[in-house]
PDB file of N, H, CA, C and O in Angstrom:
ATOM      1  N   MET A   1      14.906  18.852   5.115  1.00  0.00           N
ATOM      2  CA  MET A   1      13.507  18.801   5.468  1.00  0.00           C
ATOM      3  C   MET A   1      13.087  20.202   5.876  1.00  0.00           C
ATOM      4  O   MET A   1      13.735  20.837   6.707  1.00  0.00           O
ATOM      5  N   ASP A   2      12.009  20.674   5.292  1.00  0.00           N
ATOM      6  H   ASP A   2      11.482  20.158   4.617  1.00  0.00           H
ATOM      7  CA  ASP A   2      11.483  21.998   5.603  1.00  0.00           C
ATOM      8  C   ASP A   2      10.192  21.867   6.392  1.00  0.00           C
ATOM      9  O   ASP A   2       9.318  21.069   6.054  1.00  0.00           O
ATOM     10  N   ILE A   3      10.085  22.659   7.443  1.00  0.00           N
ATOM     11  H   ILE A   3      10.794  23.307   7.718  1.00  0.00           H
ATOM     12  CA  ILE A   3       8.866  22.688   8.253  1.00  0.00           C
ATOM     13  C   ILE A   3       8.279  24.085   8.147  1.00  0.00           C
ATOM     14  O   ILE A   3       8.952  25.074   8.440  1.00  0.00           O
ATOM     15  N   ASP A   4       7.018  24.163   7.727  1.00  0.00           N
ATOM     16  H   ASP A   4       6.472  23.360   7.490  1.00  0.00           H
ATOM     17  CA  ASP A   4       6.336  25.446   7.644  1.00  0.00           C
ATOM     18  C   ASP A   4       5.998  25.901   9.058  1.00  0.00           C
ATOM     19  O   ASP A   4       5.277  25.195   9.764  1.00  0.00           O
ATOM     20  N   PRO A   5       6.497  27.065   9.497  1.00  0.00           N
ATOM     21  CA  PRO A   5       6.269  27.484  10.881  1.00  0.00           C
ATOM     22  C   PRO A   5       4.818  27.825  11.198  1.00  0.00           C
ATOM     23  O   PRO A   5       4.399  27.708  12.350  1.00  0.00           O
ATOM     24  N   THR A   6       4.042  28.243  10.202  1.00  0.00           N
ATOM     25  H   THR A   6       4.382  28.338   9.266  1.00  0.00           H
ATOM     26  CA  THR A   6       2.656  28.614  10.482  1.00  0.00           C
ATOM     27  C   THR A   6       1.728  27.409  10.510  1.00  0.00           C
ATOM     28  O   THR A   6       0.884  27.295  11.399  1.00  0.00           O
ATOM     29  N   SER A   7       1.878  26.505   9.539  1.00  0.00           N
ATOM     30  H   SER A   7       2.563  26.597   8.816  1.00  0.00           H
ATOM     31  CA  SER A   7       0.968  25.352   9.471  1.00  0.00           C
ATOM     32  C   SER A   7       1.531  24.107  10.156  1.00  0.00           C
ATOM     33  O   SER A   7       0.775  23.233  10.581  1.00  0.00           O
ATOM     34  N   GLY A   8       2.860  24.029  10.263  1.00  0.00           N
ATOM     35  H   GLY A   8       3.474  24.739   9.918  1.00  0.00           H
ATOM     36  CA  GLY A   8       3.478  22.842  10.851  1.00  0.00           C
ATOM     37  C   GLY A   8       3.662  21.704   9.871  1.00  0.00           C
ATOM     38  O   GLY A   8       4.120  20.626  10.249  1.00  0.00           O
ATOM     39  N   TYR A   9       3.302  21.936   8.583  1.00  0.00           N
ATOM     40  H   TYR A   9       2.931  22.812   8.276  1.00  0.00           H
ATOM     41  CA  TYR A   9       3.464  20.898   7.580  1.00  0.00           C
ATOM     42  C   TYR A   9       4.945  20.668   7.284  1.00  0.00           C
ATOM     43  O   TYR A   9       5.747  21.602   7.300  1.00  0.00           O
ATOM     44  N   ILE A  10       5.289  19.425   7.017  1.00  0.00           N
ATOM     45  H   ILE A  10       4.638  18.666   7.004  1.00  0.00           H
ATOM     46  CA  ILE A  10       6.662  19.056   6.711  1.00  0.00           C
ATOM     47  C   ILE A  10       6.758  18.709   5.230  1.00  0.00           C
ATOM     48  O   ILE A  10       5.968  17.915   4.720  1.00  0.00           O
ATOM     49  N   THR A  11       7.725  19.305   4.544  1.00  0.00           N
ATOM     50  H   THR A  11       8.366  19.951   4.958  1.00  0.00           H
ATOM     51  CA  THR A  11       7.980  18.971   3.142  1.00  0.00           C
ATOM     52  C   THR A  11       8.813  17.699   3.115  1.00  0.00           C
ATOM     53  O   THR A  11       9.890  17.659   3.710  1.00  0.00           O
ATOM     54  N   PRO A  12       8.336  16.654   2.434  1.00  0.00           N
ATOM     55  CA  PRO A  12       9.079  15.391   2.441  1.00  0.00           C
ATOM     56  C   PRO A  12      10.402  15.485   1.691  1.00  0.00           C
ATOM     57  O   PRO A  12      10.569  16.313   0.796  1.00  0.00           O
ATOM     58  N   VAL A  13      11.325  14.634   2.067  1.00  0.00           N
ATOM     59  H   VAL A  13      11.190  13.961   2.795  1.00  0.00           H
ATOM     60  CA  VAL A  13      12.621  14.548   1.402  1.00  0.00           C
ATOM     61  C   VAL A  13      12.471  13.666   0.173  1.00  0.00           C
ATOM     62  O   VAL A  13      11.928  12.565   0.263  1.00  0.00           O
ATOM     63  N   ILE A  14      12.941  14.132  -0.960  1.00  0.00           N
ATOM     64  H   ILE A  14      13.382  15.026  -1.033  1.00  0.00           H
ATOM     65  CA  ILE A  14      12.931  13.328  -2.181  1.00  0.00           C
ATOM     66  C   ILE A  14      14.304  12.676  -2.289  1.00  0.00           C
ATOM     67  O   ILE A  14      15.328  13.358  -2.321  1.00  0.00           O
ATOM     68  N   TYR A  15      14.310  11.357  -2.344  1.00  0.00           N
ATOM     69  H   TYR A  15      13.478  10.803  -2.318  1.00  0.00           H
ATOM     70  CA  TYR A  15      15.553  10.590  -2.321  1.00  0.00           C
ATOM     71  C   TYR A  15      15.543   9.595  -3.470  1.00  0.00           C
ATOM     72  O   TYR A  15      14.643   8.762  -3.566  1.00  0.00           O
ATOM     73  N   LEU A  16      16.536   9.679  -4.335  1.00  0.00           N
ATOM     74  H   LEU A  16      17.268  10.356  -4.257  1.00  0.00           H
ATOM     75  CA  LEU A  16      16.687   8.719  -5.422  1.00  0.00           C
ATOM     76  C   LEU A  16      17.349   7.474  -4.852  1.00  0.00           C
ATOM     77  O   LEU A  16      18.527   7.504  -4.493  1.00  0.00           O
ATOM     78  N   ASN A  17      16.611   6.399  -4.768  1.00  0.00           N
ATOM     79  H   ASN A  17      15.655   6.375  -5.059  1.00  0.00           H
ATOM     80  CA  ASN A  17      17.121   5.169  -4.168  1.00  0.00           C
ATOM     81  C   ASN A  17      17.724   4.278  -5.241  1.00  0.00           C
ATOM     82  O   ASN A  17      17.009   3.570  -5.952  1.00  0.00           O
ATOM     83  N   ASP A  18      19.027   4.319  -5.349  1.00  0.00           N
ATOM     84  H   ASP A  18      19.608   4.894  -4.772  1.00  0.00           H
ATOM     85  CA  ASP A  18      19.705   3.426  -6.279  1.00  0.00           C
ATOM     86  C   ASP A  18      20.583   2.436  -5.523  1.00  0.00           C
ATOM     87  O   ASP A  18      21.583   1.948  -6.049  1.00  0.00           O
ATOM     88  N   PHE A  19      20.200   2.148  -4.291  1.00  0.00           N
ATOM     89  H   PHE A  19      19.387   2.544  -3.863  1.00  0.00           H
ATOM     90  CA  PHE A  19      20.962   1.242  -3.440  1.00  0.00           C
ATOM     91  C   PHE A  19      21.057  -0.150  -4.067  1.00  0.00           C
ATOM     92  O   PHE A  19      22.113  -0.781  -4.016  1.00  0.00           O
ATOM     93  N   TRP A  20      19.971  -0.626  -4.650  1.00  0.00           N
ATOM     94  H   TRP A  20      19.114  -0.114  -4.691  1.00  0.00           H
ATOM     95  CA  TRP A  20      19.945  -1.972  -5.241  1.00  0.00           C
ATOM     96  C   TRP A  20      20.100  -1.932  -6.753  1.00  0.00           C
ATOM     97  O   TRP A  20      19.708  -2.880  -7.434  1.00  0.00           O
ATOM     98  N   LEU A  21      20.661  -0.859  -7.293  1.00  0.00           N
ATOM     99  H   LEU A  21      20.979  -0.089  -6.740  1.00  0.00           H
ATOM    100  CA  LEU A  21      20.881  -0.750  -8.728  1.00  0.00           C
ATOM    101  C   LEU A  21      22.006  -1.690  -9.143  1.00  0.00           C
ATOM    102  O   LEU A  21      23.137  -1.564  -8.673  1.00  0.00           O
ATOM    103  N   LEU A  22      21.694  -2.616 -10.009  1.00  0.00           N
ATOM    104  H   LEU A  22      20.775  -2.719 -10.391  1.00  0.00           H
ATOM    105  CA  LEU A  22      22.678  -3.585 -10.488  1.00  0.00           C
ATOM    106  C   LEU A  22      22.966  -3.334 -11.964  1.00  0.00           C
ATOM    107  O   LEU A  22      22.148  -2.752 -12.676  1.00  0.00           O
ATOM    108  N   SER A  23      24.120  -3.772 -12.408  1.00  0.00           N
ATOM    109  H   SER A  23      24.785  -4.245 -11.829  1.00  0.00           H
ATOM    110  CA  SER A  23      24.487  -3.542 -13.806  1.00  0.00           C
ATOM    111  C   SER A  23      23.515  -4.225 -14.770  1.00  0.00           C
ATOM    112  O   SER A  23      23.352  -3.773 -15.903  1.00  0.00           O
ATOM    113  N   GLU A  24      22.878  -5.294 -14.339  1.00  0.00           N
ATOM    114  H   GLU A  24      23.011  -5.662 -13.418  1.00  0.00           H
ATOM    115  CA  GLU A  24      21.914  -5.975 -15.215  1.00  0.00           C
ATOM    116  C   GLU A  24      20.641  -5.151 -15.410  1.00  0.00           C
ATOM    117  O   GLU A  24      19.855  -5.443 -16.312  1.00  0.00           O
ATOM    118  N   HIS A  25      20.425  -4.133 -14.587  1.00  0.00           N
ATOM    119  H   HIS A  25      21.063  -3.895 -13.855  1.00  0.00           H
ATOM    120  CA  HIS A  25      19.269  -3.251 -14.749  1.00  0.00           C
ATOM    121  C   HIS A  25      19.557  -2.084 -15.680  1.00  0.00           C
ATOM    122  O   HIS A  25      18.641  -1.350 -16.049  1.00  0.00           O
ATOM    123  N   LEU A  26      20.810  -1.902 -16.063  1.00  0.00           N
ATOM    124  H   LEU A  26      21.555  -2.499 -15.763  1.00  0.00           H
ATOM    125  CA  LEU A  26      21.207  -0.771 -16.890  1.00  0.00           C
ATOM    126  C   LEU A  26      21.119  -1.113 -18.374  1.00  0.00           C
ATOM    127  O   LEU A  26      21.299  -2.264 -18.771  1.00  0.00           O
ATOM    128  N   ILE A  27      20.841  -0.104 -19.177  1.00  0.00           N
ATOM    129  H   ILE A  27      20.694   0.831 -18.854  1.00  0.00           H
ATOM    130  CA  ILE A  27      20.749  -0.271 -20.623  1.00  0.00           C
ATOM    131  C   ILE A  27      21.843   0.582 -21.255  1.00  0.00           C
ATOM    132  O   ILE A  27      21.860   1.797 -21.058  1.00  0.00           O
ATOM    133  N   PRO A  28      22.758  -0.028 -22.013  1.00  0.00           N
ATOM    134  CA  PRO A  28      23.784   0.782 -22.677  1.00  0.00           C
ATOM    135  C   PRO A  28      23.146   1.666 -23.755  1.00  0.00           C
ATOM    136  O   PRO A  28      22.327   1.206 -24.550  1.00  0.00           O
ATOM    137  N   LEU A  29      23.535   2.926 -23.762  1.00  0.00           N
ATOM    138  H   LEU A  29      24.200   3.299 -23.116  1.00  0.00           H
ATOM    139  CA  LEU A  29      22.969   3.862 -24.730  1.00  0.00           C
ATOM    140  C   LEU A  29      24.006   4.215 -25.786  1.00  0.00           C
ATOM    141  O   LEU A  29      25.179   4.442 -25.489  1.00  0.00           O
ATOM    142  N   ASN A  30      23.537   4.254 -27.024  1.00  0.00           N
ATOM    143  H   ASN A  30      22.585   4.070 -27.266  1.00  0.00           H
ATOM    144  CA  ASN A  30      24.340   4.743 -28.141  1.00  0.00           C
ATOM    145  C   ASN A  30      23.380   5.217 -29.233  1.00  0.00           C
ATOM    146  O   ASN A  30      22.177   5.319 -28.992  1.00  0.00           O
ATOM    147  N   GLU A  31      23.885   5.503 -30.402  1.00  0.00           N
ATOM    148  H   GLU A  31      24.862   5.421 -30.598  1.00  0.00           H
ATOM    149  CA  GLU A  31      23.043   6.055 -31.465  1.00  0.00           C
ATOM    150  C   GLU A  31      21.966   5.076 -31.947  1.00  0.00           C
ATOM    151  O   GLU A  31      20.963   5.496 -32.524  1.00  0.00           O
ATOM    152  N   SER A  32      22.169   3.771 -31.715  1.00  0.00           N
ATOM    153  H   SER A  32      22.984   3.429 -31.247  1.00  0.00           H
ATOM    154  CA  SER A  32      21.209   2.784 -32.221  1.00  0.00           C
ATOM    155  C   SER A  32      19.981   2.638 -31.319  1.00  0.00           C
ATOM    156  O   SER A  32      19.004   2.005 -31.720  1.00  0.00           O
ATOM    157  N   VAL A  33      20.008   3.201 -30.127  1.00  0.00           N
ATOM    158  H   VAL A  33      20.802   3.715 -29.802  1.00  0.00           H
ATOM    159  CA  VAL A  33      18.867   3.095 -29.205  1.00  0.00           C
ATOM    160  C   VAL A  33      17.932   4.271 -29.445  1.00  0.00           C
ATOM    161  O   VAL A  33      18.300   5.427 -29.235  1.00  0.00           O
ATOM    162  N   ALA A  34      16.714   3.959 -29.889  1.00  0.00           N
ATOM    163  H   ALA A  34      16.415   3.020 -30.059  1.00  0.00           H
ATOM    164  CA  ALA A  34      15.745   5.009 -30.194  1.00  0.00           C
ATOM    165  C   ALA A  34      14.794   5.261 -29.024  1.00  0.00           C
ATOM    166  O   ALA A  34      14.384   6.398 -28.792  1.00  0.00           O
ATOM    167  N   VAL A  35      14.443   4.205 -28.288  1.00  0.00           N
ATOM    168  H   VAL A  35      14.777   3.282 -28.477  1.00  0.00           H
ATOM    169  CA  VAL A  35      13.488   4.321 -27.189  1.00  0.00           C
ATOM    170  C   VAL A  35      14.067   3.637 -25.962  1.00  0.00           C
ATOM    171  O   VAL A  35      14.621   2.540 -26.044  1.00  0.00           O
ATOM    172  N   VAL A  36      13.928   4.307 -24.819  1.00  0.00           N
ATOM    173  H   VAL A  36      13.478   5.198 -24.752  1.00  0.00           H
ATOM    174  CA  VAL A  36      14.409   3.745 -23.557  1.00  0.00           C
ATOM    175  C   VAL A  36      13.226   3.637 -22.616  1.00  0.00           C
ATOM    176  O   VAL A  36      12.534   4.629 -22.384  1.00  0.00           O
ATOM    177  N   PRO A  37      12.973   2.434 -22.057  1.00  0.00           N
ATOM    178  CA  PRO A  37      11.867   2.310 -21.110  1.00  0.00           C
ATOM    179  C   PRO A  37      12.178   3.057 -19.807  1.00  0.00           C
ATOM    180  O   PRO A  37      13.298   3.003 -19.299  1.00  0.00           O
ATOM    181  N   LEU A  38      11.180   3.744 -19.287  1.00  0.00           N
ATOM    182  H   LEU A  38      10.271   3.788 -19.700  1.00  0.00           H
ATOM    183  CA  LEU A  38      11.341   4.492 -18.048  1.00  0.00           C
ATOM    184  C   LEU A  38      10.327   3.992 -17.034  1.00  0.00           C
ATOM    185  O   LEU A  38       9.128   3.947 -17.309  1.00  0.00           O
ATOM    186  N   SER A  39      10.809   3.623 -15.878  1.00  0.00           N
ATOM    187  H   SER A  39      11.783   3.660 -15.654  1.00  0.00           H
ATOM    188  CA  SER A  39       9.932   3.141 -14.815  1.00  0.00           C
ATOM    189  C   SER A  39      10.242   3.908 -13.541  1.00  0.00           C
ATOM    190  O   SER A  39      11.368   3.871 -13.046  1.00  0.00           O
ATOM    191  N   LEU A  40       9.249   4.599 -13.014  1.00  0.00           N
ATOM    192  H   LEU A  40       8.334   4.629 -13.417  1.00  0.00           H
ATOM    193  CA  LEU A  40       9.396   5.341 -11.771  1.00  0.00           C
ATOM    194  C   LEU A  40       8.466   4.750 -10.729  1.00  0.00           C
ATOM    195  O   LEU A  40       7.346   4.340 -11.031  1.00  0.00           O
ATOM    196  N   LYS A  41       8.948   4.714  -9.507  1.00  0.00           N
ATOM    197  H   LYS A  41       9.858   5.047  -9.261  1.00  0.00           H
ATOM    198  CA  LYS A  41       8.126   4.186  -8.418  1.00  0.00           C
ATOM    199  C   LYS A  41       8.262   5.115  -7.229  1.00  0.00           C
ATOM    200  O   LYS A  41       9.373   5.469  -6.834  1.00  0.00           O
ATOM    201  N   TYR A  42       7.148   5.505  -6.663  1.00  0.00           N
ATOM    202  H   TYR A  42       6.245   5.217  -6.983  1.00  0.00           H
ATOM    203  CA  TYR A  42       7.147   6.371  -5.500  1.00  0.00           C
ATOM    204  C   TYR A  42       6.649   5.558  -4.308  1.00  0.00           C
ATOM    205  O   TYR A  42       5.600   4.919  -4.381  1.00  0.00           O
ATOM    206  N   GLU A  43       7.393   5.585  -3.232  1.00  0.00           N
ATOM    207  H   GLU A  43       8.246   6.104  -3.173  1.00  0.00           H
ATOM    208  CA  GLU A  43       6.929   4.912  -2.018  1.00  0.00           C
ATOM    209  C   GLU A  43       7.610   5.534  -0.808  1.00  0.00           C
ATOM    210  O   GLU A  43       8.765   5.953  -0.880  1.00  0.00           O
ATOM    211  N   PRO A  44       6.895   5.590   0.286  1.00  0.00           N
ATOM    212  CA  PRO A  44       7.520   6.122   1.499  1.00  0.00           C
ATOM    213  C   PRO A  44       8.537   5.130   2.057  1.00  0.00           C
ATOM    214  O   PRO A  44       8.342   3.917   1.986  1.00  0.00           O
ATOM    215  N   VAL A  45       9.610   5.657   2.607  1.00  0.00           N
ATOM    216  H   VAL A  45       9.769   6.643   2.665  1.00  0.00           H
ATOM    217  CA  VAL A  45      10.656   4.830   3.209  1.00  0.00           C
ATOM    218  C   VAL A  45      10.845   5.320   4.638  1.00  0.00           C
ATOM    219  O   VAL A  45      10.931   6.522   4.890  1.00  0.00           O
ATOM    220  N   GLY A  46      10.907   4.390   5.554  1.00  0.00           N
ATOM    221  H   GLY A  46      10.836   3.414   5.350  1.00  0.00           H
ATOM    222  CA  GLY A  46      11.137   4.756   6.941  1.00  0.00           C
ATOM    223  C   GLY A  46      12.491   5.419   7.127  1.00  0.00           C
ATOM    224  O   GLY A  46      13.444   5.123   6.405  1.00  0.00           O
ATOM    225  N   PHE A  47      12.568   6.312   8.093  1.00  0.00           N
ATOM    226  H   PHE A  47      11.794   6.552   8.679  1.00  0.00           H
ATOM    227  CA  PHE A  47      13.807   7.056   8.318  1.00  0.00           C
ATOM    228  C   PHE A  47      14.964   6.113   8.623  1.00  0.00           C
ATOM    229  O   PHE A  47      16.076   6.337   8.143  1.00  0.00           O
ATOM    230  N   PHE A  48      14.732   5.070   9.407  1.00  0.00           N
ATOM    231  H   PHE A  48      13.829   4.888   9.797  1.00  0.00           H
ATOM    232  CA  PHE A  48      15.798   4.135   9.772  1.00  0.00           C
ATOM    233  C   PHE A  48      16.339   3.419   8.534  1.00  0.00           C
ATOM    234  O   PHE A  48      17.553   3.293   8.373  1.00  0.00           O
ATOM    235  N   LYS A  49      15.447   2.951   7.660  1.00  0.00           N
ATOM    236  H   LYS A  49      14.461   3.054   7.791  1.00  0.00           H
ATOM    237  CA  LYS A  49      15.860   2.257   6.444  1.00  0.00           C
ATOM    238  C   LYS A  49      16.651   3.196   5.536  1.00  0.00           C
ATOM    239  O   LYS A  49      17.684   2.809   4.992  1.00  0.00           O
ATOM    240  N   TRP A  50      16.171   4.423   5.371  1.00  0.00           N
ATOM    241  H   TRP A  50      15.331   4.738   5.814  1.00  0.00           H
ATOM    242  CA  TRP A  50      16.873   5.404   4.549  1.00  0.00           C
ATOM    243  C   TRP A  50      18.254   5.694   5.112  1.00  0.00           C
ATOM    244  O   TRP A  50      19.238   5.753   4.375  1.00  0.00           O
ATOM    245  N   GLN A  51      18.315   5.874   6.420  1.00  0.00           N
ATOM    246  H   GLN A  51      17.516   5.827   7.019  1.00  0.00           H
ATOM    247  CA  GLN A  51      19.584   6.184   7.066  1.00  0.00           C
ATOM    248  C   GLN A  51      20.588   5.036   6.902  1.00  0.00           C
ATOM    249  O   GLN A  51      21.768   5.288   6.657  1.00  0.00           O
ATOM    250  N   MET A  52      20.147   3.800   7.032  1.00  0.00           N
ATOM    251  H   MET A  52      19.189   3.596   7.231  1.00  0.00           H
ATOM    252  CA  MET A  52      21.024   2.647   6.870  1.00  0.00           C
ATOM    253  C   MET A  52      21.548   2.553   5.428  1.00  0.00           C
ATOM    254  O   MET A  52      22.727   2.271   5.217  1.00  0.00           O
ATOM    255  N   GLN A  53      20.686   2.785   4.451  1.00  0.00           N
ATOM    256  H   GLN A  53      19.728   3.014   4.622  1.00  0.00           H
ATOM    257  CA  GLN A  53      21.120   2.724   3.056  1.00  0.00           C
ATOM    258  C   GLN A  53      22.151   3.804   2.755  1.00  0.00           C
ATOM    259  O   GLN A  53      23.152   3.534   2.092  1.00  0.00           O
ATOM    260  N   VAL A  54      21.922   5.009   3.227  1.00  0.00           N
ATOM    261  H   VAL A  54      21.108   5.228   3.766  1.00  0.00           H
ATOM    262  CA  VAL A  54      22.851   6.109   2.976  1.00  0.00           C
ATOM    263  C   VAL A  54      24.188   5.841   3.655  1.00  0.00           C
ATOM    264  O   VAL A  54      25.237   6.149   3.088  1.00  0.00           O
ATOM    265  N   ARG A  55      24.171   5.282   4.836  1.00  0.00           N
ATOM    266  H   ARG A  55      23.319   5.031   5.296  1.00  0.00           H
ATOM    267  CA  ARG A  55      25.413   5.000   5.566  1.00  0.00           C
ATOM    268  C   ARG A  55      26.184   3.829   4.945  1.00  0.00           C
ATOM    269  O   ARG A  55      27.414   3.816   4.996  1.00  0.00           O
ATOM    270  N   CYS A  56      25.495   2.859   4.368  1.00  0.00           N
ATOM    271  H   CYS A  56      24.496   2.870   4.326  1.00  0.00           H
ATOM    272  CA  CYS A  56      26.163   1.679   3.801  1.00  0.00           C
ATOM    273  C   CYS A  56      26.708   1.915   2.398  1.00  0.00           C
ATOM    274  O   CYS A  56      27.638   1.222   1.985  1.00  0.00           O
ATOM    275  N   MET A  57      26.166   2.861   1.662  1.00  0.00           N
ATOM    276  H   MET A  57      25.411   3.425   1.998  1.00  0.00           H
ATOM    277  CA  MET A  57      26.582   3.071   0.275  1.00  0.00           C
ATOM    278  C   MET A  57      28.079   3.307   0.121  1.00  0.00           C
ATOM    279  O   MET A  57      28.671   2.705  -0.774  1.00  0.00           O
ATOM    280  N   PRO A  58      28.735   4.140   0.930  1.00  0.00           N
ATOM    281  CA  PRO A  58      30.174   4.342   0.721  1.00  0.00           C
ATOM    282  C   PRO A  58      31.011   3.093   0.987  1.00  0.00           C
ATOM    283  O   PRO A  58      32.116   2.980   0.456  1.00  0.00           O
ATOM    284  N   ALA A  59      30.521   2.160   1.787  1.00  0.00           N
ATOM    285  H   ALA A  59      29.623   2.251   2.218  1.00  0.00           H
ATOM    286  CA  ALA A  59      31.284   0.963   2.132  1.00  0.00           C
ATOM    287  C   ALA A  59      31.199  -0.117   1.056  1.00  0.00           C
ATOM    288  O   ALA A  59      32.028  -1.027   1.030  1.00  0.00           O
ATOM    289  N   LEU A  60      30.219  -0.029   0.178  1.00  0.00           N
ATOM    290  H   LEU A  60      29.546   0.711   0.199  1.00  0.00           H
ATOM    291  CA  LEU A  60      30.037  -1.047  -0.856  1.00  0.00           C
ATOM    292  C   LEU A  60      30.945  -0.760  -2.044  1.00  0.00           C
ATOM    293  O   LEU A  60      31.203   0.401  -2.360  1.00  0.00           O
ATOM    294  N   PRO A  61      31.432  -1.809  -2.706  1.00  0.00           N
ATOM    295  CA  PRO A  61      32.234  -1.565  -3.907  1.00  0.00           C
ATOM    296  C   PRO A  61      31.349  -0.978  -5.001  1.00  0.00           C
ATOM    297  O   PRO A  61      30.263  -1.497  -5.259  1.00  0.00           O
ATOM    298  N   PRO A  62      31.790   0.079  -5.637  1.00  0.00           N
ATOM    299  CA  PRO A  62      30.935   0.718  -6.639  1.00  0.00           C
ATOM    300  C   PRO A  62      30.782  -0.143  -7.880  1.00  0.00           C
ATOM    301  O   PRO A  62      31.752  -0.699  -8.395  1.00  0.00           O
ATOM    302  N   SER A  63      29.536  -0.242  -8.353  1.00  0.00           N
ATOM    303  H   SER A  63      28.748   0.210  -7.935  1.00  0.00           H
ATOM    304  CA  SER A  63      29.269  -0.955  -9.596  1.00  0.00           C
ATOM    305  C   SER A  63      29.134   0.033 -10.746  1.00  0.00           C
ATOM    306  O   SER A  63      29.025  -0.364 -11.906  1.00  0.00           O
ATOM    307  N   LEU A  64      29.142   1.320 -10.420  1.00  0.00           N
ATOM    308  H   LEU A  64      29.231   1.643  -9.477  1.00  0.00           H
ATOM    309  CA  LEU A  64      29.038   2.368 -11.422  1.00  0.00           C
ATOM    310  C   LEU A  64      30.317   3.189 -11.442  1.00  0.00           C
ATOM    311  O   LEU A  64      31.060   3.200 -10.461  1.00  0.00           O
ATOM    312  N   PRO A  65      30.578   3.870 -12.532  1.00  0.00           N
ATOM    313  CA  PRO A  65      31.722   4.784 -12.539  1.00  0.00           C
ATOM    314  C   PRO A  65      31.532   5.872 -11.481  1.00  0.00           C
ATOM    315  O   PRO A  65      30.395   6.252 -11.202  1.00  0.00           O
ATOM    316  N   PRO A  66      32.609   6.381 -10.887  1.00  0.00           N
ATOM    317  CA  PRO A  66      32.493   7.388  -9.823  1.00  0.00           C
ATOM    318  C   PRO A  66      31.672   8.610 -10.218  1.00  0.00           C
ATOM    319  O   PRO A  66      31.042   9.226  -9.359  1.00  0.00           O
ATOM    320  N   SER A  67      31.663   8.971 -11.493  1.00  0.00           N
ATOM    321  H   SER A  67      32.175   8.471 -12.191  1.00  0.00           H
ATOM    322  CA  SER A  67      30.894  10.145 -11.919  1.00  0.00           C
ATOM    323  C   SER A  67      29.391   9.913 -11.807  1.00  0.00           C
ATOM    324  O   SER A  67      28.627  10.875 -11.733  1.00  0.00           O
ATOM    325  N   LEU A  68      28.954   8.657 -11.792  1.00  0.00           N
ATOM    326  H   LEU A  68      29.574   7.875 -11.851  1.00  0.00           H
ATOM    327  CA  LEU A  68      27.522   8.365 -11.709  1.00  0.00           C
ATOM    328  C   LEU A  68      27.072   7.998 -10.308  1.00  0.00           C
ATOM    329  O   LEU A  68      25.874   7.835 -10.074  1.00  0.00           O
ATOM    330  N   LEU A  69      27.999   7.864  -9.369  1.00  0.00           N
ATOM    331  H   LEU A  69      28.972   7.996  -9.559  1.00  0.00           H
ATOM    332  CA  LEU A  69      27.629   7.502  -8.004  1.00  0.00           C
ATOM    333  C   LEU A  69      26.944   8.682  -7.322  1.00  0.00           C
ATOM    334  O   LEU A  69      27.344   9.828  -7.525  1.00  0.00           O
ATOM    335  N   PRO A  70      25.907   8.413  -6.509  1.00  0.00           N
ATOM    336  CA  PRO A  70      25.242   9.509  -5.805  1.00  0.00           C
ATOM    337  C   PRO A  70      26.151  10.079  -4.734  1.00  0.00           C
ATOM    338  O   PRO A  70      26.972   9.369  -4.154  1.00  0.00           O
ATOM    339  N   SER A  71      25.997  11.353  -4.481  1.00  0.00           N
ATOM    340  H   SER A  71      25.330  11.930  -4.952  1.00  0.00           H
ATOM    341  CA  SER A  71      26.769  11.959  -3.406  1.00  0.00           C
ATOM    342  C   SER A  71      25.926  11.961  -2.141  1.00  0.00           C
ATOM    343  O   SER A  71      24.697  12.002  -2.196  1.00  0.00           O
ATOM    344  N   LEU A  72      26.605  11.917  -1.005  1.00  0.00           N
ATOM    345  H   LEU A  72      27.604  11.884  -0.961  1.00  0.00           H
ATOM    346  CA  LEU A  72      25.904  11.942   0.280  1.00  0.00           C
ATOM    347  C   LEU A  72      25.366  13.336   0.537  1.00  0.00           C
ATOM    348  O   LEU A  72      25.958  14.321   0.096  1.00  0.00           O
ATOM    349  N   PRO A  73      24.244  13.431   1.248  1.00  0.00           N
ATOM    350  CA  PRO A  73      23.781  14.750   1.665  1.00  0.00           C
ATOM    351  C   PRO A  73      24.880  15.431   2.487  1.00  0.00           C
ATOM    352  O   PRO A  73      25.644  14.743   3.163  1.00  0.00           O
ATOM    353  N   PRO A  74      24.979  16.773   2.445  1.00  0.00           N
ATOM    354  CA  PRO A  74      26.086  17.460   3.108  1.00  0.00           C
ATOM    355  C   PRO A  74      26.209  17.157   4.596  1.00  0.00           C
ATOM    356  O   PRO A  74      27.323  17.136   5.121  1.00  0.00           O
ATOM    357  N   ASP A  75      25.108  16.924   5.286  1.00  0.00           N
ATOM    358  H   ASP A  75      24.203  16.942   4.860  1.00  0.00           H
ATOM    359  CA  ASP A  75      25.203  16.674   6.721  1.00  0.00           C
ATOM    360  C   ASP A  75      25.646  15.253   7.050  1.00  0.00           C
ATOM    361  O   ASP A  75      25.869  14.947   8.221  1.00  0.00           O
ATOM    362  N   LEU A  76      25.782  14.366   6.049  1.00  0.00           N
ATOM    363  H   LEU A  76      25.601  14.615   5.097  1.00  0.00           H
ATOM    364  CA  LEU A  76      26.191  12.996   6.306  1.00  0.00           C
ATOM    365  C   LEU A  76      27.590  12.699   5.795  1.00  0.00           C
ATOM    366  O   LEU A  76      28.062  11.571   5.940  1.00  0.00           O
ATOM    367  N   ASP A  77      28.266  13.669   5.202  1.00  0.00           N
ATOM    368  H   ASP A  77      27.883  14.585   5.084  1.00  0.00           H
ATOM    369  CA  ASP A  77      29.634  13.455   4.720  1.00  0.00           C
ATOM    370  C   ASP A  77      30.574  13.150   5.855  1.00  0.00           C
ATOM    371  O   ASP A  77      31.766  12.943   5.630  1.00  0.00           O
TER     372      ASP A  77
END
């Protein structure tokens, strides 16, 4: 989080929320797939909710290969 010292404005944290990502939401890609639907949603998340999701992610069994799992922010490792 960055705070501008002159104006006091705070730059929001951009967080990719894949906490509820299930395998049924994934689309297998190969040469036969020409178009992939893309859906983006922006919404504010309370700090407590974000913190709980980040803390719980390592305890859950991974549904994705380790190479696709999100990494924790450096201060939460």
